[in-house]
C-alpha positions as a Markdown table, in Angstrom:
| # | Residue | x | y | z |
|---|---|---|---|---|
| 1 | Met | 7.3 | 29.9 | -10.2 |
| 2 | Leu | 6.0 | 27.4 | -7.6 |
| 3 | Leu | 5.6 | 30.1 | -4.9 |
| 4 | Lys | 3.7 | 32.3 | -7.3 |
| 5 | Phe | 1.6 | 29.3 | -8.3 |
| 6 | Ala | 0.7 | 28.5 | -4.7 |
| 7 | Arg | 0.0 | 32.2 | -3.8 |
| 8 | Ala | -2.4 | 32.4 | -6.8 |
| 9 | Ile | -4.3 | 29.4 | -5.6 |
| 10 | Ile | -4.6 | 30.7 | -2.1 |
| 11 | Ala | -5.6 | 34.2 | -3.3 |
| 12 | Asn | -8.2 | 32.6 | -5.6 |
| 13 | Thr | -6.9 | 34.7 | -8.5 |
| 14 | Ile | -7.2 | 31.9 | -11.0 |
| 15 | Tyr | -9.6 | 29.0 | -11.3 |
| 16 | Leu | -8.1 | 25.5 | -10.9 |
| 17 | Pro | -10.0 | 22.2 | -10.8 |
| 18 | Phe | -8.6 | 21.1 | -7.4 |
| 19 | Glu | -8.6 | 22.2 | -3.8 |
| 20 | Leu | -5.6 | 23.0 | -1.6 |
| 21 | Leu | -5.2 | 20.8 | 1.4 |
| 22 | Val | -2.9 | 21.3 | 4.4 |
| 23 | Leu | -2.0 | 18.0 | 6.0 |
| 24 | Ser | 0.9 | 17.4 | 8.4 |
| 25 | Ser | 2.4 | 20.8 | 7.6 |
| 26 | Thr | 2.6 | 19.7 | 3.9 |
| 27 | Phe | 0.5 | 21.2 | 1.1 |
| 28 | Arg | -1.2 | 18.7 | -1.1 |
| 29 | Leu | -3.3 | 19.2 | -4.1 |
| 30 | Met | -6.5 | 17.2 | -4.7 |
| 31 | Thr | -7.5 | 17.2 | -8.4 |
| 32 | Ala | -11.1 | 17.0 | -9.6 |
| 33 | Asp | -10.9 | 13.3 | -10.2 |
| 34 | Gly | -9.7 | 12.6 | -6.6 |
| 35 | Leu | -5.9 | 12.4 | -7.1 |
| 36 | Phe | -3.7 | 13.6 | -4.3 |
| 37 | Ile | -0.4 | 15.3 | -5.3 |
| 38 | Pro | 2.2 | 16.6 | -2.8 |
| 39 | Leu | 2.8 | 20.2 | -3.5 |
| 40 | Leu | 6.4 | 20.0 | -2.1 |
| 41 | Ile | 7.6 | 17.8 | -5.0 |
| 42 | Leu | 6.3 | 20.0 | -7.8 |
| 43 | His | 9.5 | 22.0 | -7.8 |
| 44 | Arg | 11.2 | 18.9 | -9.3 |
| 45 | Leu | 8.6 | 18.8 | -12.1 |
| 46 | Glu | 8.1 | 22.4 | -13.2 |
| 47 | Ser | 8.8 | 21.5 | -16.8 |
| 48 | Gln | 5.9 | 19.0 | -16.7 |
| 49 | Ile | 3.3 | 21.4 | -15.4 |
| 50 | Glu | 1.1 | 23.1 | -18.1 |
| 51 | Leu | -1.0 | 26.1 | -17.1 |
| 52 | Asp | -3.8 | 27.5 | -19.2 |
| 53 | Ala | -6.0 | 30.4 | -18.3 |
| 54 | Cys | -8.5 | 28.1 | -16.6 |
| 55 | Asp | -6.8 | 24.7 | -16.5 |
| 56 | Cys | -4.0 | 22.8 | -14.8 |
| 57 | Arg | -2.7 | 19.4 | -15.9 |
| 58 | Phe | -0.1 | 17.2 | -14.4 |
| 59 | Ser | 2.1 | 14.6 | -16.1 |
| 60 | Ser | 1.2 | 11.1 | -14.9 |
| 61 | Ala | 4.9 | 10.5 | -14.4 |
| 62 | Val | 5.0 | 12.6 | -11.3 |
| 63 | Ala | 8.3 | 11.2 | -9.9 |
| 64 | Leu | 10.8 | 8.4 | -10.5 |
| 65 | Trp | 11.9 | 6.2 | -7.7 |
| 66 | Glu | 15.2 | 8.0 | -7.3 |
| 67 | Gly | 15.3 | 8.6 | -3.6 |
| 68 | Gly | 16.2 | 12.0 | -2.3 |
| 69 | Pro | 15.2 | 14.1 | 0.7 |
| 70 | Leu | 11.5 | 14.2 | -0.3 |
| 71 | Met | 10.9 | 10.5 | -0.3 |
| 72 | Asn | 8.6 | 9.0 | 2.4 |
| 73 | Ala | 7.9 | 5.4 | 3.2 |
| 74 | Leu | 5.4 | 3.5 | 5.3 |
| 75 | Leu | 5.3 | -0.1 | 6.5 |
| 76 | Cys | 1.9 | -1.7 | 6.2 |
| 77 | Arg | 0.8 | -5.0 | 7.6 |
| 78 | Val | -1.6 | -6.9 | 5.3 |
| 79 | Gly | -3.0 | -10.4 | 4.8 |
| 80 | Ala | -5.0 | -12.8 | 6.9 |
| 81 | Asp | -4.1 | -13.2 | 10.6 |
| 82 | Gln | -5.4 | -15.0 | 13.7 |
| 83 | Ser | -7.9 | -12.3 | 14.7 |
| 84 | Leu | -11.6 | -12.7 | 13.9 |
| 85 | Asn | -11.7 | -9.9 | 11.4 |
| 86 | Gly | -8.4 | -11.2 | 9.9 |
| 87 | Gly | -9.9 | -14.6 | 9.1 |
| 88 | Ser | -8.4 | -16.6 | 12.1 |
| 89 | Trp | -5.7 | -18.0 | 9.8 |
| 90 | Asn | -2.5 | -17.0 | 8.1 |
| 91 | Gly | -1.0 | -17.3 | 4.7 |
| 92 | Leu | 1.7 | -20.0 | 4.1 |
| 93 | Val | 5.4 | -19.8 | 3.5 |
| 94 | Asp | 8.1 | -22.3 | 2.6 |
| 95 | Ser | 10.9 | -20.9 | 4.7 |
| 96 | Lys | 13.4 | -23.0 | 2.8 |
| 97 | Thr | 12.6 | -21.2 | -0.5 |
| 98 | Gly | 10.9 | -18.0 | 0.5 |
| 99 | Lys | 7.9 | -18.8 | -1.7 |
| 100 | Phe | 4.5 | -18.1 | -0.1 |
| 101 | Val | 0.8 | -17.9 | -0.6 |
| 102 | Tyr | -0.8 | -14.5 | -0.2 |
| 103 | Val | -4.1 | -14.9 | 1.7 |
| 104 | Ala | -6.1 | -11.7 | 2.2 |
| 105 | Ile | -8.5 | -10.8 | 5.1 |
| 106 | Pro | -12.2 | -11.6 | 4.7 |
| 107 | Glu | -14.5 | -9.1 | 3.0 |
| 108 | Gly | -16.8 | -7.7 | 5.6 |
| 109 | Arg | -19.0 | -5.5 | 3.5 |
| 110 | Gln | -21.4 | -5.8 | 0.5 |
| 111 | Val | -19.7 | -5.7 | -2.9 |
| 112 | His | -21.1 | -5.3 | -6.4 |
| 113 | Ala | -22.5 | -8.4 | -7.9 |
| 114 | Gly | -20.0 | -10.4 | -9.9 |
| 115 | Leu | -16.9 | -8.7 | -8.3 |
| 116 | Glu | -16.5 | -11.2 | -5.4 |
| 117 | Lys | -13.1 | -12.8 | -4.7 |
| 118 | Pro | -13.8 | -16.3 | -3.2 |
| 119 | Tyr | -11.4 | -17.9 | -0.9 |
| 120 | Ser | -12.2 | -21.2 | -2.6 |
| 121 | Ala | -10.0 | -20.1 | -5.5 |
| 122 | Leu | -7.0 | -20.5 | -3.3 |
| 123 | Ala | -7.7 | -24.1 | -2.3 |
| 124 | Pro | -5.6 | -25.8 | -5.1 |
| 125 | Leu | -2.6 | -23.5 | -4.4 |
| 126 | Ile | -2.8 | -24.1 | -0.6 |
| 127 | Ser | -3.0 | -27.9 | -1.3 |
| 128 | Asp | 0.3 | -27.6 | -3.1 |
| 129 | Tyr | 1.8 | -26.5 | 0.2 |
| 130 | Gly | 0.5 | -29.6 | 1.9 |
| 131 | Arg | -2.3 | -27.8 | 3.8 |
| 132 | Asp | -6.1 | -27.4 | 3.4 |
| 133 | Leu | -8.1 | -24.1 | 3.3 |
| 134 | Pro | -10.0 | -23.9 | 6.6 |
| 135 | His | -13.7 | -24.8 | 6.3 |
| 136 | His | -14.8 | -21.5 | 7.8 |
| 137 | Leu | -13.2 | -19.6 | 4.9 |
| 138 | His | -14.6 | -21.8 | 2.0 |
| 139 | Pro | -17.9 | -19.9 | 1.7 |
| 140 | Arg | -16.4 | -16.4 | 2.2 |
| 141 | His | -14.8 | -13.8 | 0.0 |
| 142 | Met | -11.5 | -12.0 | 0.2 |
| 143 | His | -10.9 | -8.3 | 0.7 |
| 144 | Leu | -7.8 | -8.1 | -1.4 |
| 145 | Tyr | -5.8 | -5.2 | 0.0 |
| 146 | Pro | -3.4 | -5.0 | -1.7 |
| 147 | Asp | -4.5 | -6.4 | -5.0 |
| 148 | Phe | -1.3 | -7.2 | -6.7 |
| 149 | Asp | -3.1 | -8.2 | -9.9 |
| 150 | Tyr | -3.8 | -4.5 | -10.5 |
| 151 | Leu | -1.1 | -2.9 | -8.4 |
| 152 | Thr | -3.7 | -1.3 | -6.1 |
| 153 | Tyr | -4.2 | -0.9 | -2.4 |
| 154 | Gly | -7.2 | 0.5 | -0.6 |
| 155 | Asp | -7.9 | 1.7 | 2.9 |
| 156 | Gln | -10.2 | 3.8 | 5.0 |
| 157 | Gly | -10.5 | 5.6 | 8.3 |
| 158 | Glu | -7.3 | 6.4 | 10.2 |
| 159 | Arg | -4.9 | 4.5 | 7.9 |
| 160 | Ala | -6.4 | 6.3 | 4.9 |
| 161 | Lys | -5.7 | 9.6 | 6.6 |
| 162 | Gln | -2.1 | 8.6 | 7.2 |
| 163 | Leu | -1.7 | 7.6 | 3.6 |
| 164 | Arg | -3.1 | 10.8 | 2.3 |
| 165 | Ala | -1.0 | 12.9 | 4.8 |
| 166 | Asn | 2.3 | 11.2 | 4.4 |
| 167 | Leu | 2.6 | 9.7 | 0.9 |
| 168 | Gly | 2.5 | 10.9 | -2.7 |
| 169 | Ala | 3.9 | 10.0 | -6.1 |
| 170 | Gly | 7.3 | 8.4 | -5.9 |
| 171 | Asp | 7.0 | 7.4 | -2.2 |
| 172 | Leu | 7.0 | 3.8 | -1.0 |
| 173 | Leu | 4.3 | 1.7 | 0.6 |
| 174 | Val | 5.9 | -1.5 | 1.9 |
| 175 | Phe | 3.7 | -4.5 | 2.6 |
| 176 | Tyr | 4.5 | -7.2 | 5.2 |
| 177 | Ala | 2.5 | -10.2 | 6.6 |
| 178 | Gly | 2.7 | -12.8 | 9.2 |
| 179 | Leu | 2.9 | -16.2 | 7.4 |
| 180 | Thr | 2.8 | -19.7 | 8.8 |
| 181 | Asp | 5.9 | -21.7 | 8.0 |
| 182 | Ile | 5.0 | -25.1 | 6.6 |
| 183 | His | 8.1 | -26.6 | 8.1 |
| 184 | Ala | 7.4 | -25.3 | 11.7 |
| 185 | Lys | 4.7 | -23.8 | 13.9 |
| 186 | Ala | 6.3 | -20.4 | 14.1 |
| 187 | Leu | 5.1 | -17.4 | 12.2 |
| 188 | Val | 7.4 | -15.7 | 9.7 |
| 189 | Tyr | 7.0 | -11.9 | 9.5 |
| 190 | Ala | 8.2 | -10.9 | 6.1 |
| 191 | Ile | 7.9 | -8.3 | 3.4 |
| 192 | Ile | 5.7 | -9.7 | 0.6 |
| 193 | Gly | 5.5 | -6.7 | -1.7 |
| 194 | Leu | 6.1 | -3.0 | -2.3 |
| 195 | Tyr | 4.6 | -0.2 | -4.3 |
| 196 | Val | 6.4 | 2.8 | -5.7 |
| 197 | Ile | 3.4 | 5.1 | -5.7 |
| 198 | Glu | 2.0 | 6.3 | -9.0 |
| 199 | Asn | -0.9 | 8.2 | -7.4 |
| 200 | Ile | -3.5 | 8.2 | -4.6 |
| 201 | Met | -7.2 | 8.8 | -5.3 |
| 202 | Leu | -10.6 | 8.5 | -3.8 |
| 203 | Ala | -12.3 | 5.1 | -4.5 |
| 204 | Thr | -15.4 | 6.9 | -5.6 |
| 205 | Gly | -13.5 | 8.7 | -8.3 |
| 206 | Leu | -12.5 | 5.5 | -10.0 |
| 207 | Pro | -14.2 | 5.0 | -13.4 |
| 208 | Leu | -16.9 | 2.3 | -13.5 |
| 209 | Ala | -14.8 | 0.4 | -16.0 |
| 210 | Ala | -12.0 | 0.1 | -13.4 |
| 211 | Arg | -14.2 | -0.7 | -10.4 |
| 212 | His | -13.0 | -4.3 | -10.4 |
| 213 | Thr | -9.4 | -3.3 | -9.8 |
| 214 | Asn | -9.5 | -2.7 | -6.0 |
| 215 | Ala | -11.2 | -4.1 | -3.0 |
| 216 | His | -12.7 | -0.8 | -1.9 |
| 217 | Ser | -14.0 | 0.1 | -5.3 |
| 218 | Arg | -15.6 | -3.3 | -5.5 |
| 219 | Arg | -17.6 | -2.4 | -2.4 |
| 220 | Ile | -20.9 | -0.6 | -2.6 |
| 221 | Leu | -19.9 | 2.9 | -1.3 |
| 222 | Gln | -21.8 | 6.0 | -0.4 |
| 223 | Pro | -21.1 | 9.0 | -2.7 |
| 224 | Asp | -19.3 | 10.8 | 0.1 |
| 225 | Ala | -17.1 | 7.8 | 1.1 |
| 226 | Gln | -13.5 | 8.7 | 1.8 |
| 227 | Asp | -12.0 | 5.3 | 1.0 |
| 228 | Leu | -8.6 | 5.8 | -0.7 |
| 229 | Ile | -6.9 | 3.8 | -3.5 |
| 230 | Val | -3.2 | 3.8 | -3.9 |
| 231 | Arg | -1.8 | 2.7 | -7.3 |
| 232 | Gly | 1.7 | 1.3 | -7.7 |
| 233 | Arg | 4.0 | 2.1 | -10.6 |
| 234 | Pro | 4.4 | -0.8 | -13.0 |
| 235 | Gly | 7.9 | -2.3 | -13.3 |
| 236 | Val | 9.0 | -1.3 | -9.8 |
| 237 | Ser | 6.0 | -2.4 | -7.8 |
| 238 | Gly | 4.2 | -5.7 | -7.0 |
| 239 | Arg | 4.2 | -8.9 | -5.1 |
| 240 | Leu | 7.6 | -10.4 | -4.4 |
| 241 | Glu | 8.4 | -13.8 | -5.9 |
| 242 | Arg | 10.0 | -14.7 | -2.6 |
| 243 | Cys | 9.2 | -13.0 | 0.7 |
| 244 | Gln | 11.9 | -11.3 | 2.7 |
| 245 | Pro | 11.8 | -12.2 | 6.4 |
| 246 | Ile | 12.3 | -9.2 | 8.7 |
| 247 | Gly | 10.9 | -10.2 | 12.1 |
| 248 | Asp | 11.4 | -12.2 | 15.2 |
| 249 | Tyr | 9.6 | -12.6 | 18.6 |
| 250 | Arg | 11.1 | -10.7 | 21.5 |
| 251 | Glu | 9.8 | -8.6 | 24.4 |
| 252 | Lys | 6.4 | -10.3 | 24.1 |
| 253 | Ala | 5.7 | -9.2 | 20.5 |
| 254 | Tyr | 6.9 | -9.7 | 16.9 |
| 255 | Arg | 9.4 | -7.0 | 16.0 |
| 256 | Val | 11.8 | -6.1 | 13.2 |
| 257 | Arg | 15.1 | -7.9 | 13.9 |
| 258 | Pro | 17.6 | -5.5 | 15.5 |
| 259 | Asp | 20.2 | -5.9 | 12.8 |
| 260 | Ile | 17.7 | -5.1 | 10.1 |
| 261 | Leu | 16.2 | -2.2 | 12.0 |
| 262 | Glu | 19.7 | -0.7 | 12.2 |
| 263 | Glu | 20.3 | -1.2 | 8.5 |
| 264 | Trp | 17.0 | 0.6 | 7.8 |
| 265 | Gly | 17.9 | 3.5 | 10.0 |
| 266 | Gly | 14.9 | 2.9 | 12.3 |
| 267 | Leu | 11.1 | 3.1 | 12.3 |
| 268 | Ser | 8.7 | 5.5 | 14.0 |
| 269 | Val | 7.4 | 2.7 | 16.3 |
| 270 | Lys | 9.2 | 1.6 | 19.5 |
| 271 | Asn | 11.8 | -1.2 | 19.0 |
| 272 | Gly | 10.4 | -2.2 | 15.5 |
| 273 | Tyr | 7.0 | -3.3 | 16.7 |
| 274 | Leu | 5.3 | -5.3 | 13.9 |
| 275 | Gln | 2.0 | -6.5 | 15.2 |
| 276 | Arg | -1.1 | -4.9 | 13.7 |
| 277 | Ser | -2.0 | -1.4 | 14.9 |
| 278 | Ala | -4.0 | 1.6 | 13.7 |
| 279 | Arg | -0.8 | 3.6 | 13.1 |
| 280 | Leu | 1.4 | 2.7 | 10.2 |
| 281 | Pro | 5.1 | 2.6 | 11.0 |
| 282 | Gln | 7.1 | 5.2 | 9.1 |
| 283 | Phe | 10.7 | 4.6 | 7.9 |
| 284 | Leu | 13.0 | 7.2 | 9.5 |
| 285 | Asp | 15.5 | 6.9 | 6.6 |
| 286 | Pro | 13.7 | 5.7 | 3.5 |
| 287 | Glu | 16.8 | 5.9 | 1.3 |
| 288 | Arg | 18.6 | 3.5 | 3.6 |
| 289 | Phe | 15.7 | 1.1 | 3.4 |
| 290 | Gln | 15.7 | 1.5 | -0.4 |
| 291 | Arg | 19.4 | 0.5 | -0.6 |
| 292 | Trp | 18.9 | -2.4 | 1.8 |
| 293 | Phe | 15.9 | -3.7 | -0.2 |
| 294 | Asn | 17.6 | -3.3 | -3.6 |
| 295 | Arg | 20.5 | -5.4 | -2.5 |
| 296 | Arg | 18.1 | -8.3 | -2.1 |
| 297 | Asn | 17.5 | -8.2 | -5.9 |
| 298 | Pro | 13.7 | -8.3 | -5.7 |
| 299 | Val | 11.8 | -10.1 | -8.4 |
| 300 | Trp | 8.4 | -8.5 | -9.0 |
| 301 | Leu | 5.2 | -10.3 | -9.9 |
| 302 | Gln | 2.0 | -8.5 | -10.9 |
| 303 | Thr | -0.2 | -11.3 | -9.6 |
| 304 | Asn | -1.7 | -12.1 | -6.2 |
| 305 | Asn | -0.5 | -15.7 | -6.3 |
């Protein structure tokens, strides 16, 4: 059925409200409302596909987080850092408990009125960790990517292309950040959240009533903007109650610890490199990472802080 379905699309023998994309040797479907669906997983879901003479609809439950040979996973650095665009600061962590404050990067573009996310809202929480919000961040607004309140993540440019080419429903997007330990001066590189992907869509395709749910849809975008929004599956996605440290400093950079890197089955970057780059590291064996992660008994929070 799937082969006939794909051939029919290519031959234009039936009308369907999406276009066929070829990305990284993998067929993906883009629906009329901007959703990207990997064609290669549809054979697992043939019973959920309904075809009419001039229509094609997909179940929203595209895949469960069951693992398997088709699962992909990317590691994505997020949160404020010491760079100028990163806010020249870091979120905070209590290394004794694993609890942390998620601090996003500054918003660098114009957003719709009333949808701003001020840094000043974090001041009381940061005070609880014995620190003060830096003065230079007080008047600024956050670019919340991810936004754990709504289980969304947005991106653009090269990283958006990677997301679209490599991930689909049921895949994993793993978030980590460099956090300042309140008990020491060292940074703690740790996983702070994870999404099992529900879907990926263009930010411009988000309904106006949902514009507030993501940093990129809060921006004033051009109609042809290619900003993407990733939505996580409720119940198995979110911010971690306690972060999971994964990195140390060696060979002049922060990297995934060798013992953890071995348990994961490796990453696509050399020697577990963790510092921010344009390319998102890919897990070479997502199922091994999944088993490692689940053994930590993660507690999910659908909130930024």
